[in-house]
N, C-alpha and C positions, 0 to 999 in steps of 0.2 A: 622493398621492406615488407611486402605482404606475406612472404614465406618465413619471415623472422619468427623465432620462438621467443616469446616475451617472458620476462620474469615480472609478474604483476603483483602489486600489493593493493588489496582492496581495503578500504576504510569504511566502517559502518558503526555509528555511535550507539545504535540499538538494533537488534536483528532477530526479533521474535520469529521463530520459524513457523509458528502456528497461526498467527494472525498479523495483519498489516502487510502492505505491499513490499516494504523495504526488506524484511526478512526473507520473503519468498524470492525477491530479486537476487539477493546475495546467494541464496542456496542454489538456485538453478542456473544463473548466469556463470558463476564460478565453476560449476560442474561442466557446463558446456564448453567453457574456455579450456578447462583441463583436458576434456575429450579431444579438443583440437590440437593438443600437444603443448600447450603453454603451462608454465609453472605458476601456481597461484597460492599466495598466502592471504589470509584474512585477519585483519586487526579489528577487534570488536569490543564494545562495552556490553554490559549485561542489559537485557537478556541475550544470551549468546546464540548464534545460529547453529543449525544442523548442517554439516558439510560432508561432501564425499570424502572417503578415507584418504585419497591422495592429496587433499588440500589441508594445509597446516592452519590451525586456528590459534591465533595469539590473543589471549584474553587480557584486556586492560581492566584492572579492577577499579571500581569506583565505590562511592558510598552506597550505591544501589538503593536509593531512597524510594523508588517506585515499585519495589518488589512486593507483589501482592501478599506474600507470606509474612512480611514485616514492613508494612507500608508506613512511610514517613517515620522510620525509627529514629531514635536519638543517638547520634554517634558517640563513641567513647572519646574522652578528652585527647588521647594520643592520636586518634584519627584526624583530629582537627589541627594538628601541628603542621600538616601539609597545606600550603596556600590554596592549591586547587580544591582540596576537600573542604576547606573553610568557605571558599567562594560558593561551592556547590550547596553546602548546608544553609548558608545565609540566603542564597537565592530562593531555595525551596521554602524557607521560613517566610519569605516575603512574597510568596505565591508566584514566583517565576519558574521557568523551565530551563535549568542550566546545562542539561546534558550535551547539546551540541558544542557549547563553548568549552566545557571542562574536558570532554573527550578530545577535542581538537588539540588542546594544550598537552594532554597526555600522549596523544599520538605523535606530536612533534617531538616531544622529549624522548620518546622511544626510538623514533626513526632517525633522528639527526646523526647518530653514530652508526646507523645500519643502512642508510639510504643507498649505499653502493651495491647492496644485494639485489636491487631491483632496477628494471628498465623504465617502468612507468608506475605511477600511483593512480588509483581510481577511487575517488571519494563518492560515497553513497549519501548525498544530500545532507552532509554535516555543515559544510560551508562556513566554517568558523575561522577565527584568526589563526589558529594553529594550522589549519589546512592551507591557508595562504602562505604561511611560513614554509610548509613542505613544498609548495609549488615553486618556491624560489630555489629549492635544492634539486628537484627532479621534475621532468615533465608530468603534469597532472591533469587528468580528466575528471570532471564531476558529473554525476547524474542528478538531475533535478526532476523528480517525478511529477510535481505540479507546484505552482507558486503557493506557499503557505499564507500569502496575503488573502487568498480566497477563504481559507479556513477562518482566519481572523475576522474578516468582514462578516461572514455568516454567523460566527459565534457572538459577535457584538450585536448584530441585528436581532438575533433570536433570544438574547439574554432577557430574562423575565423582569429584572430590576436594575437600578443604577449600580448597585454593588457588584452584581454579576458582570456588568459591562466593564467595570474597572478591573475585575479579576481577569477577564478575557484579554484586555489590553496588556496587563502585566504579564500574563502567561506567554503571550506571543511577542514579548519584547525582544526576543532573540532575532526576529526577522530583519531588523535593521542591519545587524551584523551580516546576516546571510546575503542581503542585497549588496552590501559594500564588497564582500569577498567575491561573490559571483561575477561582479562587473570586472574584476581584475584577472579572471581566469581566461585562458586562451581558447579552451574547447569545452563545451558543455553538451552532454548527451541528455536528451529528453525523450519521452516514450510515445509521443503523439504530436501531430501537427497542431492540434488544439493547444496542448501544453506549451509548445514552442511559442505560439502566438501570444498566449497569456503571460508567459514568463517575460517575453520581449516587452510587452506592454506594462506589466506590473513592476518589473525590475529595471527596465530601461537598458537592456542588454541588446546589442546589435544582432540581427538575425544571422549574420555570417558566422557567429560564434557557436551556433547550434548545429548539432547533428541529430536527426530523429531516428531512433532505433526502437521500434515497437517491442514491448515485452513478448516473451514467449508464454505458452501455456504448457503445463506439464502433462502432455497427452499420454504419457506412460502411466500416470497415476489417475488422472481424471478420464474416465472412459465409461461407456455404457455397460450395464450389467443385464444381460438378457434373462428373460423368464420371470421378471418381477412386474406385477400389475401396477400400472399407474393409477393414482386416484386423482381425477380431474379437479377435485375441490381441495387438493393438498398443495399448498404454496411453500416454496423454500426460498429463503433469503439469507444473506450473510451480513452480520453486523458485529464487527469486532470492538466497537466502542460506542458509548452514548454520545455521539457527536451529531449536532444538527446537520452537518454537511452530508451525512449518510441518508437523511430523508426517511428514516424508519417511521417517524410519526405519521407521515402521509399514507404509508402502506397500512399502518394500524387503523387509521380512519377508514380506509377502503374496506378492510376486513369487517369493521363495525357495520358498514352498510350492506356488504354482501351476505353476512350471516343471517339477515332477515329473509333471504331467498334460498340460500344454499347452505349445506353442512360444511362450511368453510373452516379450514384449519391452517394456520400459519406456523411453520417451523423455522426457527431462527438459529443459525449456526453462530454460537457466541453466547455470552452471558451479559445481562444488564448490570449496571452498577446498582448495588443495594440502595434502595430508596432514591434512585436517580430519576432523571426526567422521563425515561422510558417506562420504568415501573409505575411511576405516578400517572402517566398517560393511560396505561393499561387499566389501572384501577378506576380512573375517571370514566373511561369508556366501557367498563365492566367486560373486559375481553379475556379475563383469566382462563376461561374454558376454551377459548379459540386460539390462543397464542402459546406456543411451547418453545422454550429455550433449550437448545441441545448442548450448550457449553462447548468445550473443546472436544473434538471427536477425531478418531483415527481415520486414515485414508479410506479403508474399506467401508467403514460406517458412513463416511461422507458420500461415497459412491452409491451406497444403498439408499441413502436419503434422496439423492438425485433421482435414482431409479423409481422410487415410490412417488415422487412429486409429479403433479399434473403440469406444473410450470415453475420456473424460477423468476423472481422479480427483483430488479435492481432499482431501488427508489432514490438513489443518490442525487443530491442537488448538483454535485460536481465530482468528476473523477478525472485525474490526469491520464489514466488509461482504463482501468476497470477490470482487474483480474477475475473477480467473481463472475462477471459476464462471460468471459472466455472459458472459464472452468465449467459453467453450466452448459455452454454450447458444446464443449468437448464431451460432455456426458449425454449429448443429444436430447437435452431437455428444452421444451418450448420456452422461449425467453421473452419477457417484457422488461424493457429498460427505459429509463428516462433519456433525454437528450443532453443530460448534464455533462459539460466538458467534452471529453474525448470519447464518450460511450458510443456515439454514432459511428466513429471510425472503427471501433471494435466490432460492433454488432452488424454494421452494414445493412443489407436487406434480408438478413437471416434471423431477425427478431422484430418484435413490435416496439416502436418508439413512442414515448409520451413526453409531454412537457414536465420538467421538474416541478415538484410541489403541487401537481394538479391531481387531487384525489378523485375528482369526478371522472377524469380520463382513465385513471388506473382502474376504477370500478368497471368502466365500460369495456376495457380491453381484457381484464380478467374474466369478465362474464362471457366475452366472445370466445375465449379459449375453452372455457368450461362447456359451452353450448356447441362447439364445433371441434370435436376430437380429431377428425381427419385432417383439418387444417393445422391443428396443433402438432400432430405427428409430423407433417411435412415441414413445419417450421423447425422442429427439433433436428431433423435430418439435414436441413440447410445449414444450421449452426455448426453441426458436427463437421460437415465438409469445409466450411469456411475456416475453422480453426486449423484443421490439418493442412490446408493450403497456404494460409497466411501467417500463422502465429506459432512458431516452434522456437525453442530456446537455442537450437543449433543455428537457425537463421539469425537470431539476435546476436549470438556470439560472433558470427562471421562479420556482421556489420560493425560490432564494437572493435574488432581487430582492424577494420578499415579506418576507424577513427584514430586508433593508436598509431597506425602507419602514417596518417596525415600529420599528426602532431609530433611524432617521435623523431628527435634528432640526436638521440643518445648513442654512445658507442655500443656495439654488440657485446 
């Protein structure tokens, strides 16, 4: 079955191509599968992914209530005549996150009369009741990037007051559904040994159901740019959302201490929420002149930012894989990363590892790289070699096909 050419249907309830691991995963894995000769369709809710031209994108419309250009809009009365839309609207009004559930029902409704067009369905961490319904119609594999129970626990622990704790509990209420559905699936892909162990423990899923397929890094896009002078006091990090899980607060605290000795500047790929916890923390620490948010940037600008940086820092408290770490290494940037989750599996001995949430250790290691430019350069080269040897999307696609072959018992 290994040489079989599969007709694959990917499902992704949201697939932002510019930030967040799920959109990156869909974009690059589907292209690699297509390059291997398989036919791939993607069914997605908004925001929609950017895909290779040979891959068909099927857009499932929703109320799109999280669209930044019209956030939490009030639907028209005719829109609420749909039971799924009504559920989506009421859930958002009560501080829930309905997208996994509503997308799953829409995907099931769309596929139930078209399921014969595919050999296998691949769910990208939706894990809703509709996804379970699809698994009853066709062999289905689900990718779980990391257990969302970790996000929920950290959000509750770091909430500043009781009301925020209740909001976090309500927001993550979809997790119970995901756990129930995941337990019923025959095959689950996850992106690291750490994520597999954590999902096994958090979700109660037998280890035999897991296949570990590490993510790839887009080495054709993330690459060094020669001829640009690195500034040893310039730090680059990626922060796509004001989530406590990403640990940006601790890096900001480190910058506050380092600026007393060095002309330190932190550049953040992404934008903070207006008047959110990150902006408030920057104001409290008076870091406005040391911290610069780059927003959404194109690939060439991204590479230039890496080329200028003296180092990249990944301060996350937990990562199921850690794409930004691999992307920095692909650009030969000296890397400091926490040991949060699977990050040590990605970084290996090609970066400096610190304990999550340890500002003092961050300060010490950043200072070391500033003061030892030769060691920093060697570290960057080690990261570049590691990514090219261990983490490519072609390797990931080949391993995914092996998973399909083990699961698949459908007719050609």
